[in-house]
N, C-alpha and C positions, 0 to 999 in steps of 0.2 A: 417642453416639459413632458415627461411620460407620466400619465396618470396611474395611480396605484392599482394593484389587482384586487380581486374580491376579498371582502372582509366578512367574517362570520358573525352573524347576530344571533338572536334567540327567539323562540316562541312563535306559535301560530294559532289562529282561531279556526272555528268551523261553522261559519254562518253561511247562508245561501245568498248569492249575489242577486240584486234586483235589476230591472231594466235600466239601460243607459239613459243619462240625461245629457244636456249640452255641456261641452267642455268649458265654455265660458264661465260656468258657475262654480268651478272647482279649482281655485288658485292654491298654491302651496300654503300649508299651515305650519304653525310652530311645531317643532319635532325634537323631543329629548333624544330620540334615537340618532337623528342626524348630528346633534350637538356632540354626542358621544363618539360617533364614528368618523366625522369629517376629517379629523387629523390623519387617521389611518388611510383615508382615501386621497386627500389632497395635500397632506403635510401642512406647512404654514401658509399655503396659498389661500387667499380670500376672494372667491369669485364675486364679480359685480352682477348687478341685475341685467339679465340677458334679454329683456323685453324689446330692446332697441335692435337686436340682432336676429332673433329667431323666436318662433312660437313652438309650444308643445301642446298637442291635443291628445286627450285620453278621456274615456267616459267617466262621468262622476260615479255612476253605479254600473258596474260591469255586468254584462249579460253572462259571461263565462270567466271566472277568476283565473282559469288556466290558460286563456288566450286573450289577453287584454291588449288591444291595439294602442300603440304609442307612435304618434306622427310628429316628426320634427321638420319644420319648414323654416328656412332662412328667409328673413324679410328684408335685410339690408344687404343688397347684392354687392356693395362696395367692400363689405367685410370678407374675411376668408376664414372659414371654419376648417381647421386642419384635423381635429380629432374631437371625440366626445365620449363621455362616460355616462352610462345610464345607471342610476341608483334607485332602488326601491327600499326606502328607509326601514320598513318593518319586516322585510323578508329575512329568512335564516341566513342567506348569503346576499347581502344588500346590493353588491355590484353585479348587475345583470350582464353587462358587456362593455368593453372598451373598443371604440371604433376609430380607425384612421381613414382619411379620405384623400383620393387622388384629385387632380385638378379638374377632371371631367365631371366630378360630382358637384362642382360649384355652379350656381348656388344650391345649397343642400336641400334636398327633399327626400326624406327617408322615413319609412314606416316599418316597425318591427312588432312582434307579438310577444308578450311577457306573461309570466305568472305573478299574481299578487296574492300574498298569503294572508294578509289581514289589512284592515283599513290603513292606508299608507300614502305618503307623498311618493310620487314617481318624478324624479328630478333628472334633468340632463345638464351636465356641466360641459360646455364647449370650450375648446382651446382656440384662441384667435391670436394674431400677431400682437394685439393690444393686451392680452392676458386672458384669464378665465372668466366666463360669463355663465350664469345659471338661470334656468327657467324650469317649470314643471307644473304638475297637476296633482291634486289630491283625489285618490280613487277609493271608492268604497267597494271592496271585494274581499272575500275570505276563502281560505282553503285551496288556493291555486297551486301551491307547491306540493300538497299532499293529495290532490285530486287523482283518482285512478286514471291510468292511461286509457285512451279511447280505443286503442288497437289491441287485438290479441297478441300476447308477447311473442309467440312463435312467428306470427305474420309480420309483426313489427321488425323483428330481427332479420327475417328473410328478405324484406324489402329495404333494409337499412342502406342509406347512401344513394338511393335513387333520387334524381333531380329532374325538375321541370322548369322551363322558362316560359313565361307569358310576356310577349312584347306588345307595346302599344305604339301608336303612330307618332311620327315626327311632325314638327311644324315646318311645312315646306318652304315658308318664306325665310327661314333662318339659314344663314350661310353654314353654320354648324348645327345640324338638326338636334333639337332637344327631344329625347325619347324617354319613355317610361317603361320600366320592366318590373317583373315580379319573379323572384326565384323561390321555389318550394323544394325543400329537402326532406326526404323521409328519414326520420330518426326518432326513437322514443324519447330521447332527452330525459331519461329518468333522473329525478331530483334527489333520490336517496331518502325521501320522506313518504313515498308511496308504498302501499302494502300489496303483496301478492294476494289476489282475491280468494285463492284456495288455501294457501298455507298461513296467511295473515302475517308472514314475515316481511320485513322491509326489503324492498327491491334495491339493490346497490345502485348508487349514483353512476350514471353512464350517459354522458352528454357531449355534444360538439363543443370543443374548446378552442379551436381556431378555424377561421374561415377567410378565404381570399377570393375576391371576385375581380376579374379583369375583362376588358374588351380587347381581344388580341393580346398584345404584350403590355398594354397600358393599364395601370392599376385603377380600379374604381374604388373599392374599399376593402378593409380587412376588419375582422372582429376577433377579440379574445373573449369568449363567452363563459357563462357560469350556469348554475342550475335554474336561474330565473327565466331563461329563454324558453319559449313554449315547446311542447311536443311538435314534431314535424315543422321545424322553423320556416317562417315565411318572411321574406325581405322584399319590400316594394320601394323603388327608388327612381329618381330621374337622373339623367346623365347626358352629356354632350357626345353624340355618336361620332366616332372617329372613322367610320367606314369599315371597320373590321367586321367580318361576317359572323363571328362567334363571340359569345360570352363564355369565359373559362372560369369554372368554379372548382376550388380545391378546399377540402375540409379535413380535419382530423378530429378524433374523439378521445375521450379519456381512457379507452381500452386499447389505444394504440392503432386503431383502424385509420386508414387514409382513403379518401374518396376524391375522385376527379372526374369531371365531365365537361365536354365542350358542347355548348348548346347554341344551335344556329338561331340567330336573331329573327330572321324573316320566316323560317319554317314554323316557328312557334307563335307567330303573330296572330 
């Protein structure tokens, strides 16, 4: 089943986020917004409780509403998570991203950074051979989609598409080494809700809409993204190393730009 694309919602607040608390204290809460949009996202599908398959960690009170970490960890290694959709109920565009995963990503361990525009559930709906399963967290954060960009616009555009890889060690006792990597992409990922600090006009939306990550020719994951993915996106993940020397990253954005880099695993370690 292919999960639906982003759905436009409404409204945002402007409160200051407070320091983070433990993720264990912030389960999903009742949401009229989710009740209204879930058909557009999932159709008639009714996801089951995903707590037996995976966990989702996110701060209860975000330090920065524009870069809220969301960490998805598969806890049942016998299951197979083929894809996942990340939804932020109260964001203007609730679907942050739709991800598909290659076999090397099993068991899934993925962290992304998102914008949260007002107090909201952040939910992950995973597709497994048994059907859809959902988990998530309630996050107290405000103004993430309208927060000014941290980089000077000219500098942000000049460096757009630059990528970096940070690789972490493999477990030497494993026949197929399990490694951890972090990919960082320079891109302003403008949401369309931010204002130019000089003219006070809205900056047009301009963000990475597709991403493909491979080790050699083998797929690790893809993403179809929206405005809720943070400025200068960061993806941290674990994968089974197939011995290929490079991670290949391809991305496109909504202005028609294409970016591709081949990042050496060991040189960036």
